[in-house]
PyMOL Python script that loads the backbone (N, CA, C, O; Angstrom):
from pymol import cmd

cmd.read_pdbstr("""\
ATOM      1  N   UNK A   1       0.839  -1.168   0.000  1.00  0.00           N
ATOM      2  CA  UNK A   1       0.000   0.000   0.000  1.00  0.00           C
ATOM      3  C   UNK A   1       0.890   1.239   0.000  1.00  0.00           C
ATOM      4  O   UNK A   1       1.827   1.330   0.794  1.00  0.00           O
ATOM      5  N   UNK A   2       0.610   2.175  -0.869  1.00  0.00           N
ATOM      6  CA  UNK A   2       1.417   3.382  -1.010  1.00  0.00           C
ATOM      7  C   UNK A   2       1.029   4.407   0.057  1.00  0.00           C
ATOM      8  O   UNK A   2      -0.139   4.519   0.429  1.00  0.00           O
ATOM      9  N   UNK A   3       2.006   5.139   0.533  1.00  0.00           N
ATOM     10  CA  UNK A   3       1.749   6.197   1.508  1.00  0.00           C
ATOM     11  C   UNK A   3       1.079   7.375   0.810  1.00  0.00           C
ATOM     12  O   UNK A   3       1.419   7.710  -0.325  1.00  0.00           O
ATOM     13  N   UNK A   4       0.160   7.979   1.470  1.00  0.00           N
ATOM     14  CA  UNK A   4      -0.544   9.138   0.924  1.00  0.00           C
ATOM     15  C   UNK A   4       0.146  10.386   1.445  1.00  0.00           C
ATOM     16  O   UNK A   4       0.351  10.544   2.648  1.00  0.00           O
ATOM     17  N   UNK A   5       0.493  11.250   0.542  1.00  0.00           N
ATOM     18  CA  UNK A   5       1.141  12.500   0.920  1.00  0.00           C
ATOM     19  C   UNK A   5       0.109  13.618   0.870  1.00  0.00           C
ATOM     20  O   UNK A   5      -0.524  13.845  -0.161  1.00  0.00           O
ATOM     21  N   UNK A   6      -0.056  14.315   1.990  1.00  0.00           N
ATOM     22  CA  UNK A   6      -1.004  15.419   2.038  1.00  0.00           C
ATOM     23  C   UNK A   6      -0.295  16.663   2.543  1.00  0.00           C
ATOM     24  O   UNK A   6       0.581  16.587   3.404  1.00  0.00           O
ATOM     25  N   UNK A   7      -0.672  17.779   2.013  1.00  0.00           N
ATOM     26  CA  UNK A   7      -0.107  19.043   2.479  1.00  0.00           C
ATOM     27  C   UNK A   7      -1.007  19.597   3.576  1.00  0.00           C
ATOM     28  O   UNK A   7      -2.216  19.735   3.392  1.00  0.00           O
ATOM     29  N   UNK A   8      -0.430  19.899   4.667  1.00  0.00           N
ATOM     30  CA  UNK A   8      -1.172  20.522   5.762  1.00  0.00           C
ATOM     31  C   UNK A   8      -0.798  21.988   5.792  1.00  0.00           C
ATOM     32  O   UNK A   8       0.374  22.345   5.673  1.00  0.00           O
ATOM     33  N   UNK A   9      -1.770  22.809   5.948  1.00  0.00           N
ATOM     34  CA  UNK A   9      -1.470  24.228   6.010  1.00  0.00           C
ATOM     35  C   UNK A   9      -2.741  25.038   5.886  1.00  0.00           C
ATOM     36  O   UNK A   9      -3.852  24.520   5.998  1.00  0.00           O
ATOM     37  N   UNK A  10      -2.553  26.289   5.658  1.00  0.00           N
ATOM     38  CA  UNK A  10      -3.678  27.194   5.543  1.00  0.00           C
ATOM     39  C   UNK A  10      -3.355  28.239   4.496  1.00  0.00           C
ATOM     40  O   UNK A  10      -2.190  28.527   4.223  1.00  0.00           O
ATOM     41  N   UNK A  11      -4.374  28.789   3.929  1.00  0.00           N
ATOM     42  CA  UNK A  11      -4.156  29.823   2.921  1.00  0.00           C
ATOM     43  C   UNK A  11      -4.107  31.209   3.542  1.00  0.00           C
ATOM     44  O   UNK A  11      -3.905  32.201   2.842  1.00  0.00           O
ATOM     45  N   UNK A  12      -4.292  31.278   4.858  1.00  0.00           N
ATOM     46  CA  UNK A  12      -4.272  32.571   5.537  1.00  0.00           C
ATOM     47  C   UNK A  12      -2.859  32.918   5.983  1.00  0.00           C
ATOM     48  O   UNK A  12      -2.097  32.035   6.378  1.00  0.00           O
ATOM     49  N   UNK A  13      -2.507  34.204   5.923  1.00  0.00           N
ATOM     50  CA  UNK A  13      -1.166  34.605   6.374  1.00  0.00           C
ATOM     51  C   UNK A  13      -1.056  34.492   7.899  1.00  0.00           C
ATOM     52  O   UNK A  13      -2.073  34.454   8.591  1.00  0.00           O
ATOM     53  N   UNK A  14       0.163  34.440   8.419  1.00  0.00           N
ATOM     54  CA  UNK A  14       0.329  34.351   9.872  1.00  0.00           C
ATOM     55  C   UNK A  14      -0.145  35.633  10.561  1.00  0.00           C
ATOM     56  O   UNK A  14      -0.157  36.711   9.968  1.00  0.00           O
ATOM     57  N   UNK A  15      -0.526  35.485  11.805  1.00  0.00           N
ATOM     58  CA  UNK A  15      -0.971  36.619  12.605  1.00  0.00           C
ATOM     59  C   UNK A  15       0.249  37.421  13.046  1.00  0.00           C
ATOM     60  O   UNK A  15       1.249  36.853  13.486  1.00  0.00           O
ATOM     61  N   UNK A  16       0.162  38.728  12.928  1.00  0.00           N
ATOM     62  CA  UNK A  16       1.237  39.604  13.378  1.00  0.00           C
ATOM     63  C   UNK A  16       0.739  40.395  14.582  1.00  0.00           C
ATOM     64  O   UNK A  16      -0.246  41.127  14.487  1.00  0.00           O
ATOM     65  N   UNK A  17       1.412  40.246  15.696  1.00  0.00           N
ATOM     66  CA  UNK A  17       1.027  40.942  16.915  1.00  0.00           C
ATOM     67  C   UNK A  17       1.874  42.187  17.097  1.00  0.00           C
ATOM     68  O   UNK A  17       3.077  42.179  16.834  1.00  0.00           O
ATOM     69  N   UNK A  18       1.244  43.242  17.543  1.00  0.00           N
ATOM     70  CA  UNK A  18       1.967  44.475  17.829  1.00  0.00           C
ATOM     71  C   UNK A  18       2.558  44.436  19.224  1.00  0.00           C
ATOM     72  O   UNK A  18       2.378  43.468  19.962  1.00  0.00           O
ATOM     73  N   UNK A  19       3.258  45.486  19.572  1.00  0.00           N
ATOM     74  CA  UNK A  19       3.821  45.588  20.911  1.00  0.00           C
ATOM     75  C   UNK A  19       2.710  45.844  21.910  1.00  0.00           C
ATOM     76  O   UNK A  19       1.696  46.447  21.558  1.00  0.00           O
ATOM     77  N   UNK A  20       2.875  45.398  23.159  1.00  0.00           N
ATOM     78  CA  UNK A  20       1.842  45.659  24.163  1.00  0.00           C
ATOM     79  C   UNK A  20       1.667  47.160  24.393  1.00  0.00           C
ATOM     80  O   UNK A  20       2.614  47.938  24.275  1.00  0.00           O
ATOM     81  N   UNK A  21       0.449  47.541  24.719  1.00  0.00           N
ATOM     82  CA  UNK A  21       0.176  48.949  25.015  1.00  0.00           C
ATOM     83  C   UNK A  21       0.803  49.315  26.353  1.00  0.00           C
ATOM     84  O   UNK A  21       0.961  48.453  27.217  1.00  0.00           O
ATOM     85  N   UNK A  22       1.161  50.585  26.534  1.00  0.00           N
ATOM     86  CA  UNK A  22       1.703  50.998  27.833  1.00  0.00           C
ATOM     87  C   UNK A  22       0.628  50.859  28.916  1.00  0.00           C
ATOM     88  O   UNK A  22      -0.563  50.914  28.609  1.00  0.00           O
ATOM     89  N   UNK A  23       1.028  50.682  30.168  1.00  0.00           N
ATOM     90  CA  UNK A  23       0.034  50.514  31.233  1.00  0.00           C
ATOM     91  C   UNK A  23      -0.839  51.757  31.374  1.00  0.00           C
ATOM     92  O   UNK A  23      -0.389  52.879  31.144  1.00  0.00           O
ATOM     93  N   UNK A  24      -2.072  51.541  31.750  1.00  0.00           N
ATOM     94  CA  UNK A  24      -3.014  52.636  31.966  1.00  0.00           C
ATOM     95  C   UNK A  24      -2.658  53.307  33.286  1.00  0.00           C
ATOM     96  O   UNK A  24      -2.512  52.643  34.312  1.00  0.00           O
ATOM     97  N   UNK A  25      -2.523  54.609  33.250  1.00  0.00           N
ATOM     98  CA  UNK A  25      -2.257  55.358  34.477  1.00  0.00           C
ATOM     99  C   UNK A  25      -3.573  55.908  35.009  1.00  0.00           C
ATOM    100  O   UNK A  25      -4.333  56.525  34.262  1.00  0.00           O
ATOM    101  N   UNK A  26      -3.850  55.692  36.283  1.00  0.00           N
ATOM    102  CA  UNK A  26      -5.101  56.191  36.847  1.00  0.00           C
ATOM    103  C   UNK A  26      -5.068  57.715  36.999  1.00  0.00           C
ATOM    104  O   UNK A  26      -3.996  58.301  37.147  1.00  0.00           O
ATOM    105  N   UNK A  27      -6.233  58.352  36.963  1.00  0.00           N
ATOM    106  CA  UNK A  27      -6.274  59.801  37.214  1.00  0.00           C
ATOM    107  C   UNK A  27      -5.738  60.110  38.613  1.00  0.00           C
ATOM    108  O   UNK A  27      -5.922  59.330  39.547  1.00  0.00           O
ATOM    109  N   UNK A  28      -5.087  61.236  38.738  1.00  0.00           N
ATOM    110  CA  UNK A  28      -4.461  61.607  40.011  1.00  0.00           C
ATOM    111  C   UNK A  28      -5.487  61.801  41.129  1.00  0.00           C
ATOM    112  O   UNK A  28      -5.157  61.635  42.303  1.00  0.00           O
ATOM    113  N   UNK A  29      -6.709  62.147  40.782  1.00  0.00           N
ATOM    114  CA  UNK A  29      -7.707  62.455  41.810  1.00  0.00           C
ATOM    115  C   UNK A  29      -8.626  61.280  42.145  1.00  0.00           C
ATOM    116  O   UNK A  29      -9.630  61.471  42.832  1.00  0.00           O
ATOM    117  N   UNK A  30      -8.309  60.072  41.678  1.00  0.00           N
ATOM    118  CA  UNK A  30      -9.161  58.909  41.940  1.00  0.00           C
ATOM    119  C   UNK A  30      -8.451  57.961  42.905  1.00  0.00           C
ATOM    120  O   UNK A  30      -7.507  57.259  42.543  1.00  0.00           O
ATOM    121  N   UNK A  31      -8.940  57.967  44.145  1.00  0.00           N
ATOM    122  CA  UNK A  31      -8.335  57.138  45.188  1.00  0.00           C
ATOM    123  C   UNK A  31      -8.515  55.639  44.902  1.00  0.00           C
ATOM    124  O   UNK A  31      -7.613  54.841  45.157  1.00  0.00           O
ATOM    125  N   UNK A  32      -9.679  55.267  44.374  1.00  0.00           N
ATOM    126  CA  UNK A  32      -9.965  53.862  44.072  1.00  0.00           C
ATOM    127  C   UNK A  32      -8.985  53.318  43.033  1.00  0.00           C
ATOM    128  O   UNK A  32      -8.452  52.220  43.190  1.00  0.00           O
ATOM    129  N   UNK A  33      -8.753  54.091  41.976  1.00  0.00           N
ATOM    130  CA  UNK A  33      -7.838  53.644  40.932  1.00  0.00           C
ATOM    131  C   UNK A  33      -6.384  53.689  41.401  1.00  0.00           C
ATOM    132  O   UNK A  33      -5.570  52.874  40.967  1.00  0.00           O
ATOM    133  N   UNK A  34      -6.056  54.627  42.275  1.00  0.00           N
ATOM    134  CA  UNK A  34      -4.705  54.690  42.826  1.00  0.00           C
ATOM    135  C   UNK A  34      -4.415  53.404  43.608  1.00  0.00           C
ATOM    136  O   UNK A  34      -3.314  52.857  43.529  1.00  0.00           O
ATOM    137  N   UNK A  35      -5.410  52.928  44.362  1.00  0.00           N
ATOM    138  CA  UNK A  35      -5.246  51.683  45.117  1.00  0.00           C
ATOM    139  C   UNK A  35      -5.074  50.497  44.165  1.00  0.00           C
ATOM    140  O   UNK A  35      -4.268  49.602  44.419  1.00  0.00           O
ATOM    141  N   UNK A  36      -5.829  50.497  43.080  1.00  0.00           N
ATOM    142  CA  UNK A  36      -5.696  49.412  42.098  1.00  0.00           C
ATOM    143  C   UNK A  36      -4.323  49.443  41.426  1.00  0.00           C
ATOM    144  O   UNK A  36      -3.765  48.393  41.105  1.00  0.00           O
ATOM    145  N   UNK A  37      -3.784  50.632  41.215  1.00  0.00           N
ATOM    146  CA  UNK A  37      -2.450  50.743  40.626  1.00  0.00           C
ATOM    147  C   UNK A  37      -1.398  50.174  41.579  1.00  0.00           C
ATOM    148  O   UNK A  37      -0.439  49.540  41.140  1.00  0.00           O
ATOM    149  N   UNK A  38      -1.578  50.400  42.877  1.00  0.00           N
ATOM    150  CA  UNK A  38      -0.667  49.834  43.881  1.00  0.00           C
ATOM    151  C   UNK A  38      -0.767  48.307  43.871  1.00  0.00           C
ATOM    152  O   UNK A  38       0.246  47.608  43.899  1.00  0.00           O
ATOM    153  N   UNK A  39      -2.005  47.800  43.831  1.00  0.00           N
ATOM    154  CA  UNK A  39      -2.208  46.352  43.784  1.00  0.00           C
ATOM    155  C   UNK A  39      -1.610  45.760  42.509  1.00  0.00           C
ATOM    156  O   UNK A  39      -1.058  44.660  42.527  1.00  0.00           O
ATOM    157  N   UNK A  40      -1.722  46.494  41.406  1.00  0.00           N
ATOM    158  CA  UNK A  40      -1.151  46.025  40.138  1.00  0.00           C
ATOM    159  C   UNK A  40       0.367  45.924  40.245  1.00  0.00           C
ATOM    160  O   UNK A  40       0.958  44.943  39.793  1.00  0.00           O
ATOM    161  N   UNK A  41       0.997  46.930  40.840  1.00  0.00           N
ATOM    162  CA  UNK A  41       2.457  46.920  41.003  1.00  0.00           C
ATOM    163  C   UNK A  41       2.900  45.768  41.902  1.00  0.00           C
ATOM    164  O   UNK A  41       3.895  45.099  41.621  1.00  0.00           O
ATOM    165  N   UNK A  42       2.155  45.542  42.982  1.00  0.00           N
ATOM    166  CA  UNK A  42       2.486  44.435  43.888  1.00  0.00           C
ATOM    167  C   UNK A  42       2.335  43.094  43.179  1.00  0.00           C
ATOM    168  O   UNK A  42       3.167  42.203  43.346  1.00  0.00           O
ATOM    169  N   UNK A  43       1.278  42.953  42.392  1.00  0.00           N
ATOM    170  CA  UNK A  43       1.057  41.702  41.655  1.00  0.00           C
ATOM    171  C   UNK A  43       2.184  41.448  40.657  1.00  0.00           C
ATOM    172  O   UNK A  43       2.662  40.320  40.536  1.00  0.00           O
ATOM    173  N   UNK A  44       2.610  42.485  39.945  1.00  0.00           N
ATOM    174  CA  UNK A  44       3.723  42.329  39.008  1.00  0.00           C
ATOM    175  C   UNK A  44       4.991  41.928  39.744  1.00  0.00           C
ATOM    176  O   UNK A  44       5.761  41.097  39.263  1.00  0.00           O
ATOM    177  N   UNK A  45       5.202  42.519  40.908  1.00  0.00           N
ATOM    178  CA  UNK A  45       6.410  42.247  41.691  1.00  0.00           C
ATOM    179  C   UNK A  45       6.515  40.776  42.087  1.00  0.00           C
ATOM    180  O   UNK A  45       7.609  40.214  42.119  1.00  0.00           O
ATOM    181  N   UNK A  46       5.375  40.157  42.387  1.00  0.00           N
ATOM    182  CA  UNK A  46       5.399  38.744  42.797  1.00  0.00           C
ATOM    183  C   UNK A  46       5.150  37.798  41.617  1.00  0.00           C
ATOM    184  O   UNK A  46       5.079  36.582  41.794  1.00  0.00           O
ATOM    185  N   UNK A  47       5.020  38.363  40.416  1.00  0.00           N
ATOM    186  CA  UNK A  47       4.860  37.530  39.228  1.00  0.00           C
ATOM    187  C   UNK A  47       3.435  37.100  38.926  1.00  0.00           C
ATOM    188  O   UNK A  47       3.217  36.198  38.117  1.00  0.00           O
ATOM    189  N   UNK A  48       2.461  37.737  39.570  1.00  0.00           N
ATOM    190  CA  UNK A  48       1.054  37.408  39.336  1.00  0.00           C
ATOM    191  C   UNK A  48       0.515  38.308  38.224  1.00  0.00           C
ATOM    192  O   UNK A  48      -0.190  39.284  38.480  1.00  0.00           O
ATOM    193  N   UNK A  49       0.866  37.956  36.977  1.00  0.00           N
ATOM    194  CA  UNK A  49       0.491  38.806  35.849  1.00  0.00           C
ATOM    195  C   UNK A  49      -1.010  38.801  35.589  1.00  0.00           C
ATOM    196  O   UNK A  49      -1.550  39.788  35.088  1.00  0.00           O
ATOM    197  N   UNK A  50      -1.684  37.719  35.917  1.00  0.00           N
ATOM    198  CA  UNK A  50      -3.142  37.676  35.745  1.00  0.00           C
ATOM    199  C   UNK A  50      -3.804  38.729  36.639  1.00  0.00           C
ATOM    200  O   UNK A  50      -4.700  39.449  36.199  1.00  0.00           O
ATOM    201  N   UNK A  51      -3.363  38.812  37.871  1.00  0.00           N
ATOM    202  CA  UNK A  51      -3.915  39.822  38.804  1.00  0.00           C
ATOM    203  C   UNK A  51      -3.550  41.228  38.342  1.00  0.00           C
ATOM    204  O   UNK A  51      -4.371  42.139  38.447  1.00  0.00           O
ATOM    205  N   UNK A  52      -2.355  41.419  37.843  1.00  0.00           N
ATOM    206  CA  UNK A  52      -1.940  42.732  37.344  1.00  0.00           C
ATOM    207  C   UNK A  52      -2.831  43.167  36.174  1.00  0.00           C
ATOM    208  O   UNK A  52      -3.244  44.324  36.097  1.00  0.00           O
ATOM    209  N   UNK A  53      -3.115  42.246  35.284  1.00  0.00           N
ATOM    210  CA  UNK A  53      -3.997  42.558  34.150  1.00  0.00           C
ATOM    211  C   UNK A  53      -5.403  42.858  34.651  1.00  0.00           C
ATOM    212  O   UNK A  53      -6.065  43.764  34.144  1.00  0.00           O
ATOM    213  N   UNK A  54      -5.860  42.104  35.640  1.00  0.00           N
ATOM    214  CA  UNK A  54      -7.186  42.364  36.209  1.00  0.00           C
ATOM    215  C   UNK A  54      -7.280  43.798  36.745  1.00  0.00           C
ATOM    216  O   UNK A  54      -8.290  44.472  36.543  1.00  0.00           O
ATOM    217  N   UNK A  55      -6.238  44.256  37.420  1.00  0.00           N
ATOM    218  CA  UNK A  55      -6.249  45.612  37.964  1.00  0.00           C
ATOM    219  C   UNK A  55      -6.279  46.651  36.835  1.00  0.00           C
ATOM    220  O   UNK A  55      -6.963  47.669  36.948  1.00  0.00           O
ATOM    221  N   UNK A  56      -5.547  46.398  35.760  1.00  0.00           N
ATOM    222  CA  UNK A  56      -5.562  47.309  34.614  1.00  0.00           C
ATOM    223  C   UNK A  56      -6.960  47.382  34.013  1.00  0.00           C
ATOM    224  O   UNK A  56      -7.441  48.464  33.677  1.00  0.00           O
ATOM    225  N   UNK A  57      -7.608  46.237  33.878  1.00  0.00           N
ATOM    226  CA  UNK A  57      -8.971  46.203  33.323  1.00  0.00           C
ATOM    227  C   UNK A  57      -9.921  46.989  34.222  1.00  0.00           C
ATOM    228  O   UNK A  57     -10.754  47.745  33.722  1.00  0.00           O
ATOM    229  N   UNK A  58      -9.811  46.825  35.530  1.00  0.00           N
ATOM    230  CA  UNK A  58     -10.685  47.555  36.448  1.00  0.00           C
ATOM    231  C   UNK A  58     -10.458  49.065  36.361  1.00  0.00           C
ATOM    232  O   UNK A  58     -11.411  49.839  36.436  1.00  0.00           O
ATOM    233  N   UNK A  59      -9.214  49.482  36.204  1.00  0.00           N
ATOM    234  CA  UNK A  59      -8.928  50.911  36.047  1.00  0.00           C
ATOM    235  C   UNK A  59      -9.556  51.427  34.756  1.00  0.00           C
ATOM    236  O   UNK A  59     -10.172  52.492  34.745  1.00  0.00           O
ATOM    237  N   UNK A  60      -9.401  50.676  33.673  1.00  0.00           N
ATOM    238  CA  UNK A  60      -9.984  51.091  32.390  1.00  0.00           C
ATOM    239  C   UNK A  60     -11.503  51.166  32.466  1.00  0.00           C
ATOM    240  O   UNK A  60     -12.109  52.086  31.916  1.00  0.00           O
ATOM    241  N   UNK A  61     -12.115  50.212  33.140  1.00  0.00           N
ATOM    242  CA  UNK A  61     -13.578  50.215  33.261  1.00  0.00           C
ATOM    243  C   UNK A  61     -14.071  51.371  34.119  1.00  0.00           C
ATOM    244  O   UNK A  61     -15.139  51.927  33.862  1.00  0.00           O
ATOM    245  N   UNK A  62     -13.307  51.732  35.127  1.00  0.00           N
ATOM    246  CA  UNK A  62     -13.719  52.818  36.031  1.00  0.00           C
ATOM    247  C   UNK A  62     -13.610  54.169  35.337  1.00  0.00           C
ATOM    248  O   UNK A  62     -14.375  55.085  35.639  1.00  0.00           O
ATOM    249  N   UNK A  63     -12.668  54.299  34.411  1.00  0.00           N
ATOM    250  CA  UNK A  63     -12.460  55.545  33.666  1.00  0.00           C
ATOM    251  C   UNK A  63     -12.341  55.223  32.188  1.00  0.00           C
ATOM    252  O   UNK A  63     -11.252  55.339  31.625  1.00  0.00           O
ATOM    253  N   UNK A  64     -13.444  54.817  31.533  1.00  0.00           N
ATOM    254  CA  UNK A  64     -13.371  54.399  30.135  1.00  0.00           C
ATOM    255  C   UNK A  64     -12.916  55.519  29.184  1.00  0.00           C
ATOM    256  O   UNK A  64     -12.387  55.240  28.109  1.00  0.00           O
ATOM    257  N   UNK A  65     -13.119  56.769  29.574  1.00  0.00           N
ATOM    258  CA  UNK A  65     -12.717  57.888  28.734  1.00  0.00           C
ATOM    259  C   UNK A  65     -11.243  58.247  28.934  1.00  0.00           C
ATOM    260  O   UNK A  65     -10.709  59.091  28.215  1.00  0.00           O
ATOM    261  N   UNK A  66     -10.596  57.624  29.886  1.00  0.00           N
ATOM    262  CA  UNK A  66      -9.192  57.917  30.168  1.00  0.00           C
ATOM    263  C   UNK A  66      -9.091  58.949  31.269  1.00  0.00           C
ATOM    264  O   UNK A  66     -10.109  59.476  31.717  1.00  0.00           O
ATOM    265  N   UNK A  67      -7.874  59.248  31.716  1.00  0.00           N
ATOM    266  CA  UNK A  67      -7.690  60.244  32.771  1.00  0.00           C
ATOM    267  C   UNK A  67      -8.211  61.608  32.341  1.00  0.00           C
ATOM    268  O   UNK A  67      -8.117  61.991  31.175  1.00  0.00           O
ATOM    269  N   UNK A  68      -8.756  62.321  33.298  1.00  0.00           N
ATOM    270  CA  UNK A  68      -9.300  63.673  33.006  1.00  0.00           C
ATOM    271  C   UNK A  68      -8.199  64.693  32.919  1.00  0.00           C
ATOM    272  O   UNK A  68      -8.466  65.871  32.683  1.00  0.00           O
TER     273      UNK A  68
END
""", "prot")
cmd.dss("prot")
cmd.show_as("cartoon", "prot")
cmd.util.cbc("prot")
cmd.orient("prot")
């Protein structure tokens, strides 16, 4: 029995990822976001990147328009 040769692949080009965005800085007058920024820094320090990302998301959600 002859071996069947098949080409595996895709017709789509590879995905190109950009550089990560800079961290979101909380507004200076928001105590809640300042605390989240501290928690984010502590999480990064201990290598808990999931928690650090969670804090960034919470800051973005609290100020969706960005710092005032």
